[in-house]
DOFITOR-76292 format. One line per 10 residues: number of its first residue (from 1); their letters; for each residue y, x, z of C-alpha. Coordinates in nm, 2 decimals, decimal comma. Example, Ala and Ser with C-alpha at 12.3 -4.5 7.8 and 13.67 -1.06 7.14 Angstrom:
# DOFITOR-76292
1 = as = -0,45 1,23 0,78 | -0,11 1,37 0,71
This chain:
# DOFITOR-76292
1 = xxxxxxxxxx = 4,72 8,35 -3,40 | 4,63 8,13 -3,15 | 4,41 8,33 -2,87 | 4,28 8,02 -2,75 | 4,11 7,92 -3,08 | 4,01 8,25 -3,15 | 3,80 8,35 -2,83 | 3,48 8,24 -2,75 | 3,29 8,20 -2,40 | 2,99 8,31 -2,37
11 = xxxxxxxxxx = 2,81 7,97 -2,47 | 2,97 7,94 -2,78 | 2,91 8,35 -2,88 | 2,53 8,25 -2,77 | 2,56 7,94 -3,03 | 2,72 8,10 -3,30 | 2,41 8,31 -3,32 | 2,19 8,01 -3,43 | 2,38 7,99 -3,81 | 2,11 8,30 -3,83
21 = xxxxxxxxxx = 1,85 8,08 -3,79 | 1,88 7,93 -4,17 | 1,71 8,27 -4,25 | 1,38 8,13 -4,09 | 1,15 7,93 -4,31 | 0,96 7,65 -4,16 | 0,66 7,87 -4,07 | 0,92 8,07 -3,89 | 0,89 8,38 -4,11 | 1,18 8,56 -4,23
31 = xxxxxxxxxx = 1,30 8,42 -4,56 | 1,29 8,77 -4,79 | 1,53 8,62 -4,98 | 1,81 8,62 -4,71 | 1,71 8,96 -4,59 | 1,79 9,22 -4,48 | 2,01 9,11 -4,18 | 1,99 8,75 -4,19 | 2,14 8,73 -3,86 | 2,10 8,67 -3,51
41 = xxxxxxxxxx = 1,85 8,43 -3,37 | 1,86 8,12 -3,22 | 1,93 8,12 -2,86 | 1,56 8,15 -2,67 | 1,43 8,34 -2,90 | 1,34 8,70 -2,80 | 1,44 8,91 -3,14 | 1,83 8,80 -3,11 | 1,98 9,17 -3,11 | 1,78 9,21 -3,47
51 = xxxxxxxxxx = 1,65 9,47 -3,64 | 1,72 9,87 -3,70 | 1,56 10,19 -3,81 | 1,70 10,51 -3,80 | 1,66 10,90 -3,86 | 1,41 10,89 -4,18 | 1,17 11,18 -4,26 | 0,99 11,19 -4,57 | 0,69 11,04 -4,41 | 0,87 10,79 -4,19
61 = xxxxxxxxxx = 1,11 10,67 -3,98 | 1,21 10,49 -3,67 | 1,18 10,11 -3,64 | 1,39 9,97 -3,32 | 1,44 9,63 -3,13 | 1,53 9,51 -2,81 | 1,43 9,19 -2,70 | 1,65 8,91 -2,58 | 1,64 8,55 -2,49 | 2,01 8,53 -2,35
71 = xxxxxxxxxx = 2,21 8,83 -2,45 | 2,46 8,86 -2,20 | 2,28 8,78 -1,89 | 2,46 8,94 -1,63 | 2,18 9,15 -1,48 | 2,13 9,35 -1,88 | 1,80 9,20 -1,89 | 1,85 8,98 -2,15 | 1,69 8,67 -1,95 | 1,36 8,87 -2,00
81 = xxxxxxxxxx = 1,07 8,87 -1,71 | 1,05 9,16 -1,55 | 0,69 9,27 -1,70 | 0,57 9,42 -2,02 | 0,58 9,21 -2,35 | 0,38 9,33 -2,63 | 0,56 9,33 -2,94 | 0,38 9,34 -3,26 | 0,49 9,52 -3,61 | 0,42 9,57 -3,96
91 = xxxxxxxxxx = 0,56 9,77 -4,26 | 0,54 9,65 -4,59 | 0,61 9,78 -4,94 | 0,78 9,48 -5,01 | 1,04 9,23 -4,89 | 0,76 8,95 -4,91 | 0,52 9,15 -4,70 | 0,24 9,14 -4,92 | 0,13 9,44 -4,95 | 0,17 9,59 -4,57
101 = xxxxxxxxxx = 0,09 9,92 -4,52 | 0,08 9,98 -4,14 | 0,05 9,76 -3,86 | 0,08 9,80 -3,47 | 0,18 9,67 -3,11 | 0,37 9,87 -2,88 | 0,53 9,77 -2,54 | 0,84 9,61 -2,44 | 0,87 9,74 -2,10 | 1,16 9,60 -1,83
111 = xxxxxxxxxx = 1,27 9,96 -1,74 | 1,37 10,06 -2,10 | 1,54 9,73 -2,11 | 1,26 9,55 -2,35 | 1,31 9,78 -2,62 | 1,11 9,91 -2,89 | 1,09 10,22 -3,02 | 0,81 10,29 -3,33 | 0,76 10,60 -3,48 | 0,60 10,60 -3,81
121 = xxxxxxxxxx = 0,46 10,85 -4,00 | 0,21 10,90 -4,29 | 0,39 10,73 -4,52 | 0,49 10,78 -4,90 | 0,80 10,99 -4,93 | 1,17 10,85 -5,09 | 1,07 10,47 -5,09 | 1,20 10,15 -4,95 | 0,97 9,99 -4,67 | 1,02 9,69 -4,52
131 = xxxxxxxxxx = 0,95 9,63 -4,16 | 0,95 9,31 -3,88 | 0,85 9,25 -3,53 | 0,65 8,93 -3,34 | 0,64 8,84 -2,98 | 0,65 8,54 -2,76 | 0,57 8,30 -3,05 | 0,91 8,46 -3,20 | 0,94 8,63 -3,60 | 1,27 8,89 -3,61
141 = xxxxxxxxxx = 1,46 8,91 -3,88 | 1,30 9,14 -4,13 | 1,48 9,50 -4,20 | 1,52 9,74 -4,52 | 1,44 10,09 -4,46 | 1,38 10,39 -4,67 | 1,21 10,76 -4,66 | 1,36 11,07 -4,68 | 1,25 11,29 -5,02 | 1,01 11,56 -5,02
151 = xxxxxxxxxx = 1,16 11,92 -4,97 | 1,26 12,06 -5,29 | 1,35 11,75 -5,43 | 1,74 11,68 -5,54 | 1,78 11,34 -5,69 | 2,08 11,15 -5,57 | 2,15 10,99 -5,23 | 2,40 10,65 -5,18 | 2,54 10,74 -4,76 | 2,78 10,52 -4,62
161 = xxxxxxxxxx = 2,99 10,63 -4,27 | 3,18 10,41 -4,01 | 3,27 10,47 -3,65 | 3,53 10,31 -3,40 | 3,42 9,92 -3,40 | 3,60 9,74 -3,06 | 3,49 9,39 -3,04 | 3,83 9,25 -2,89 | 4,00 9,43 -3,19 | 3,86 9,19 -3,43
171 = xxxxxxxxxx = 3,56 9,08 -3,65 | 3,31 9,32 -3,80 | 3,34 9,21 -4,18 | 3,35 9,57 -4,23 | 3,00 9,64 -4,12 | 2,89 9,30 -4,38 | 3,00 9,44 -4,65 | 2,85 9,84 -4,57 | 2,52 9,67 -4,53 | 2,53 9,46 -4,88
181 = xxxxxxxxxx = 2,59 9,77 -5,05 | 2,25 9,86 -4,92 | 2,29 10,22 -4,92 | 1,98 10,49 -4,89 | 2,15 10,61 -4,50 | 2,41 10,50 -4,28 | 2,59 10,73 -4,08 | 2,75 10,58 -3,76 | 3,03 10,87 -3,62 | 3,10 10,72 -3,25
191 = xxxxxxxxxx = 3,23 10,46 -3,05 | 3,00 10,23 -3,13 | 3,08 10,02 -2,81 | 3,37 10,02 -2,59 | 3,34 10,02 -2,22 | 3,69 9,79 -2,16 | 3,65 9,49 -1,97 | 3,85 9,19 -2,10 | 4,18 9,25 -2,23 | 4,22 9,63 -2,08
201 = xxxxxxxxxx = 4,25 9,73 -2,41 | 4,51 9,53 -2,59 | 4,65 9,52 -2,95 | 4,96 9,42 -3,03 | 4,95 9,05 -3,05 | 4,63 9,05 -2,84 | 4,29 9,05 -2,86 | 4,09 8,86 -3,14 | 3,79 8,78 -2,91 | 3,69 8,90 -2,55
211 = xxxxxxxxxx = 3,40 9,16 -2,38 | 3,23 8,99 -2,14 | 3,11 9,13 -1,82 | 3,35 9,41 -1,60 | 3,44 9,78 -1,73 | 3,09 9,90 -1,82 | 2,98 10,15 -1,52 | 2,64 10,02 -1,41 | 2,30 10,02 -1,61 | 2,34 9,65 -1,65
221 = xxxxxxxxxx = 2,68 9,64 -1,77 | 2,61 9,91 -2,03 | 2,29 9,70 -2,13 | 2,49 9,35 -2,15 | 2,78 9,52 -2,34 | 2,50 9,67 -2,63 | 2,36 9,29 -2,62 | 2,68 9,14 -2,69 | 2,78 9,39 -3,00 | 2,40 9,37 -3,09
231 = xxxxxxxxxx = 2,45 9,00 -3,10 | 2,68 8,95 -3,39 | 2,55 8,89 -3,71 | 2,75 9,12 -3,93 | 2,64 9,43 -3,73 | 2,28 9,30 -3,72 | 2,30 9,26 -4,15 | 2,44 9,65 -4,14 | 2,16 9,76 -3,92 | 1,86 9,56 -4,15
241 = xxxxxxxxxx = 1,99 9,72 -4,45 | 1,92 10,05 -4,45 | 1,81 10,33 -4,15 | 2,09 10,45 -3,97 | 2,15 10,83 -3,83 | 2,39 10,79 -3,50 | 2,58 10,99 -3,28 | 2,84 10,90 -3,00 | 3,22 10,96 -2,88 | 3,32 10,89 -2,62
251 = xxxxxxxxxx = 3,37 10,50 -2,54 | 3,00 10,49 -2,54 | 3,06 10,60 -2,16 | 3,41 10,67 -2,08 | 3,72 10,71 -2,26 | 3,81 11,10 -2,34 | 3,52 11,17 -2,11 | 3,44 11,59 -2,15 | 3,10 11,69 -2,00 | 3,11 11,59 -1,66
261 = xxxxxxxxxx = 3,46 11,53 -1,58 | 3,60 11,17 -1,55 | 3,88 11,06 -1,80 | 4,16 11,14 -1,53 | 4,00 11,40 -1,34 | 4,29 11,35 -1,13 | 4,16 11,09 -1,02 | 3,78 11,19 -0,97 | 3,53 10,86 -1,01 | 3,26 10,95 -0,74
271 = xxxxxxxxxx = 3,01 10,77 -0,92 | 3,08 10,94 -1,27 | 2,76 11,14 -1,32 | 2,56 10,80 -1,25 | 2,77 10,63 -1,47 | 2,66 10,87 -1,72 | 2,29 10,87 -1,67 | 2,31 10,48 -1,71 | 2,55 10,52 -2,03 | 2,27 10,75 -2,19
281 = xxxxxxxxxx = 2,02 10,54 -2,06 | 2,13 10,18 -2,28 | 2,25 10,41 -2,54 | 1,91 10,54 -2,58 | 1,76 10,15 -2,57 | 1,97 10,04 -2,77 | 1,99 10,25 -3,09 | 1,67 10,39 -3,31 | 1,65 10,71 -3,17 | 1,30 10,92 -3,16
291 = xxxxxxxxxx = 1,11 11,04 -2,85 | 1,28 11,37 -2,85 | 1,63 11,18 -2,72 | 1,48 10,97 -2,45 | 1,73 11,07 -2,18 | 1,66 11,29 -1,90 | 1,87 11,23 -1,63 | 2,24 11,26 -1,71 | 2,14 11,45 -2,03 | 2,05 11,38 -2,36
301 = xxxxxxxxxx = 2,01 11,58 -2,66 | 2,16 11,39 -2,92 | 2,26 11,68 -3,17 | 1,96 11,74 -3,46 | 1,96 11,76 -3,84 | 1,85 11,52 -4,10 | 1,73 11,65 -4,44 | 1,73 11,47 -4,77 | 1,50 11,69 -4,97 | 1,74 12,01 -5,12
311 = xxxxxxxxxx = 2,01 11,79 -5,18 | 2,19 11,74 -4,84 | 2,13 11,86 -4,49 | 2,28 11,63 -4,19 | 2,39 11,84 -3,89 | 2,46 11,57 -3,64 | 2,65 11,70 -3,33 | 2,78 11,59 -3,03 | 3,12 11,68 -2,93 | 3,15 11,56 -2,61
321 = xxxxxxxxxx = 2,89 11,62 -2,40 | 2,88 11,96 -2,38 | 3,31 12,06 -2,43 | 3,53 12,21 -2,16 | 3,81 11,96 -2,06 | 4,10 11,92 -2,26 | 4,37 12,12 -2,22 | 4,75 11,98 -2,18 | 4,65 11,69 -1,89 | 4,46 11,57 -2,24
331 = xxxxxxxxxx = 4,82 11,43 -2,38 | 4,92 11,42 -2,72 | 5,04 11,58 -2,89 | 5,01 11,89 -2,70 | 5,17 12,27 -2,71 | 4,98 12,40 -2,43 | 4,87 12,77 -2,56 | 4,56 12,71 -2,37 | 4,39 12,56 -2,68 | 4,41 12,90 -2,84
341 = xxxxxxxxxx = 4,18 13,02 -2,59 | 3,87 13,19 -2,77 | 3,66 13,09 -2,52 | 3,67 12,76 -2,51 | 3,45 12,57 -2,67 | 3,36 12,21 -2,81 | 2,98 12,24 -2,89 | 2,86 12,41 -2,60 | 2,69 12,74 -2,63 | 2,37 12,60 -2,71
351 = xxxxxxxxxx = 2,47 12,32 -2,97 | 2,69 12,64 -3,11 | 2,43 12,84 -3,18 | 2,19 12,58 -3,33 | 2,46 12,48 -3,57 | 2,52 12,81 -3,66 | 2,16 12,92 -3,70 | 2,09 12,60 -3,90 | 2,38 12,68 -4,15 | 2,17 13,00 -4,20
361 = xxxxxxxxxx = 1,84 12,89 -4,28 | 1,98 12,59 -4,47 | 1,88 12,57 -4,83 | 2,04 12,23 -4,90 | 2,28 12,16 -5,16 | 2,54 12,01 -4,91 | 2,58 12,10 -4,55 | 2,76 11,83 -4,38 | 2,84 11,83 -4,05 | 2,80 11,45 -3,87
371 = xxxxxxxxxx = 3,08 11,43 -3,62 | 3,33 11,27 -3,42 | 3,70 11,45 -3,38 | 3,94 11,56 -3,64 | 3,83 11,90 -3,77 | 4,14 12,01 -3,95 | 4,46 12,13 -3,83 | 4,71 11,87 -3,81 | 5,06 11,92 -3,65 | 5,20 11,57 -3,54
381 = xxxxxxxxxx = 5,57 11,71 -3,47 | 5,81 11,75 -3,76 | 5,99 12,10 -3,82 | 5,97 12,40 -3,60 | 5,82 12,26 -3,38 | 5,43 12,17 -3,35 | 5,24 11,95 -3,15 | 4,84 11,92 -3,14 | 4,56 11,67 -3,05 | 4,38 11,85 -2,74
391 = xxxxxxxxxx = 4,07 11,58 -2,75 | 4,03 11,72 -3,14 | 3,92 12,05 -3,30 | 4,28 12,15 -3,23 | 4,25 12,14 -2,87 | 3,97 12,43 -2,91 | 4,03 12,67 -3,19 | 3,82 12,90 -3,12 | 3,48 12,64 -3,18 | 3,66 12,60 -3,54
401 = xxxxxxxxxx = 3,72 12,95 -3,60 | 3,34 13,03 -3,51 | 3,20 12,72 -3,73 | 3,43 12,84 -4,04 | 3,26 13,20 -3,97 | 2,96 13,04 -3,96 | 3,01 12,89 -4,30 | 3,14 13,21 -4,47 | 2,85 13,43 -4,27 | 2,58 13,18 -4,44
411 = xxxxxxxxxx = 2,73 13,20 -4,78 | 2,72 12,78 -4,73 | 2,74 12,69 -5,03 | 2,93 12,32 -5,01 | 3,04 12,27 -4,65 | 3,14 11,91 -4,58 | 3,31 11,76 -4,25 | 3,25 11,42 -4,17 | 3,49 11,20 -3,89 | 3,57 10,94 -3,71
421 = xxxxxxxxxx = 3,78 10,88 -3,45 | 4,09 10,82 -3,53 | 4,11 10,45 -3,65 | 4,23 10,57 -3,99 | 4,14 10,69 -4,32 | 4,21 11,08 -4,35 | 4,10 11,34 -4,65 | 4,15 11,65 -4,54 | 4,14 12,02 -4,72 | 4,01 12,27 -4,46
431 = xxxxxxxxxx = 4,16 12,63 -4,43 | 4,11 12,95 -4,33 | 4,46 13,12 -4,37 | 4,56 13,03 -4,76 | 4,21 12,98 -4,84 | 4,03 12,62 -4,88 | 3,70 12,68 -4,74 | 3,54 12,34 -4,67 | 3,66 11,92 -4,69 | 3,68 11,71 -4,44
441 = xxxxxxxxxx = 3,63 11,29 -4,51 | 3,77 11,09 -4,19 | 3,66 10,73 -4,15 | 3,91 10,47 -4,02 | 3,74 10,21 -3,79 | 3,56 9,89 -3,83 | 3,81 9,77 -3,60 | 3,95 9,96 -3,32 | 4,33 9,90 -3,36 | 4,34 9,53 -3,53
451 = xxxxxxxxxx = 4,48 9,49 -3,91 | 4,64 9,78 -3,96 | 4,92 9,81 -4,22 | 4,88 9,90 -4,63 | 5,23 10,04 -4,58 | 5,31 10,35 -4,48 | 5,54 10,43 -4,21 | 5,81 10,65 -4,15 | 5,57 10,86 -3,87 | 5,26 10,86 -4,09
461 = xxxxxxxxxx = 5,49 10,98 -4,41 | 5,63 11,28 -4,17 | 5,23 11,38 -4,13 | 5,16 11,37 -4,45 | 5,49 11,60 -4,55 | 5,42 11,83 -4,24 | 5,03 11,88 -4,34 | 5,01 11,93 -4,69 | 4,61 11,98 -4,64 | 4,60 11,61 -4,60
471 = xxxxxxxxxx = 4,53 11,45 -4,96 | 4,51 11,09 -4,81 | 4,60 10,84 -4,50 | 4,59 10,52 -4,47 | 4,57 10,28 -4,17 | 4,35 9,99 -4,24 | 4,06 9,88 -4,12 | 3,68 9,99 -4,32 | 3,48 10,26 -4,40 | 3,35 10,53 -4,63
481 = xxxxxxxxxx = 3,09 10,50 -4,93 | 2,94 10,81 -5,06 | 2,75 10,88 -5,35 | 2,58 11,29 -5,35 | 2,44 11,46 -5,65 | 2,35 11,81 -5,72 | 2,69 11,81 -5,92 | 2,96 11,67 -5,66 | 3,00 11,41 -5,40 | 3,20 11,15 -5,42
491 = xxxxxxxxxx = 3,34 10,92 -5,13 | 3,50 10,60 -5,17 | 3,75 10,44 -4,89 | 3,69 10,10 -4,83 | 3,92 9,92 -4,67 | 3,98 9,56 -4,55 | 4,31 9,36 -4,60 | 4,22 9,22 -4,21 | 3,99 9,19 -3,95 | 4,15 8,96 -3,70
501 = xxxxxxxxxx = 3,95 8,62 -3,92 | 3,64 8,68 -4,07 | 3,54 8,65 -4,43 | 3,82 8,98 -4,52 | 3,70 9,09 -4,89 | 3,66 9,46 -4,89 | 3,88 9,72 -5,15 | 3,78 10,04 -5,30 | 4,15 10,19 -5,20 | 4,07 10,56 -5,32
511 = xxxxxxxxxx = 3,80 10,79 -5,47 | 3,76 11,14 -5,42 | 3,48 11,39 -5,54 | 3,43 11,75 -5,46 | 3,27 11,96 -5,69 | 2,93 12,15 -5,66 | 3,10 12,53 -5,54 | 3,44 12,45 -5,55 | 3,59 12,36 -5,21 | 3,89 12,09 -5,23
521 = xxxx = 3,93 11,75 -5,29 | 4,02 11,60 -5,66 | 4,09 11,23 -5,67 | 3,99 11,02 -5,92
């Protein structure tokens, strides 16, 4: 591809968002038929970054927006004045907003990047709602969200999950398709944005579009980068389609960071903790998170639970902020025996206790870990030699075994692990010795790695031969859609033939089920 054609200047990126303006009626209100997720507003309008919702409860959820008249402003303030701006919001039972059930006003303060987080309560459980915002003479696109069902409720849940969206590596068409499904819930498992300056993370054949600004190190840098991603109409469409539950991985801050350790521990970055503080602040500002997730200096408590009646409990983990540093100089595959040290932790002691206690007290039919890195053991070397990824649970074998023991001691009925990070689709059976104890569904990337291929390479075929508990592998872009019922959990692996140009179709590549009470994978 001719990169001179496929890349966009800052001005062209801004003007491209004007296509979403077609979703506005003459009166300036969003057209219900074109929503949710009509796309970015016109330049100069303050809702250019769209809307989002998240972390649903039986009586409410979080509503989010961030004001930005000039999303790519280098100071990270989105072209907004250094003053607090009142933002009106409303929630309705219908897309036309004829049955408005709540209205209110929230401040968009400059010290919070002019973001708005509204925590709703007192709504009816297990139903759809629609919402929008008004400020500075503009009306936002509308979004669809949903409350969780009441405790004790079973029913059904449609849930999709995704990870790893590198803006430079392709178009976010997979987000468009994900939004079109209008699931009840969307999980994002990390690498929502990437920190690199333009061209630093190059794919074969060259990147498709460029990051604005330098490598993200300051609050202004992170705010600008989040705004560039949020300005994408396909991403806005997915956010406006359903409530999201988000956790980060590494690139929201810096590649392969570990707790307070910079990517290159032999080349310490003097300002790394300030960088961490800035990244966490920008992450909160740009995600539909609750007040409980407001950063406290260099800390942000992201691990939390989302309960969907008695059908499913989502234990959302943070495998970056509390981990011991990677062994083997973080080179993969590693044969460093230090990975077997039982004292090493991926989650940290507090989060591990929280998880194990949650498993013991759970009465859910399905207990789901939403997390970042590969849980199942994966040997990346052929033959008698063994080599493992030190950045995954394989680098923290004691941590993994304590979770497995936690499932067993708690009598967890249906443990399932959802994973991102690796830019490829996997379906794994998790073993404890000879026994299958759980299932892992790993979603490929939205764009990271470029187009990928439908054909397995010899190296990839060797992975499968070396690891018979891996039931499926594919290097294409996409996401995973699931349907959860009392009787089974079904996972459909979605792929796109390309991301190097917009408008790719989506295909159902493979479908797997887990039967209630029977760990292991069945392919349809």
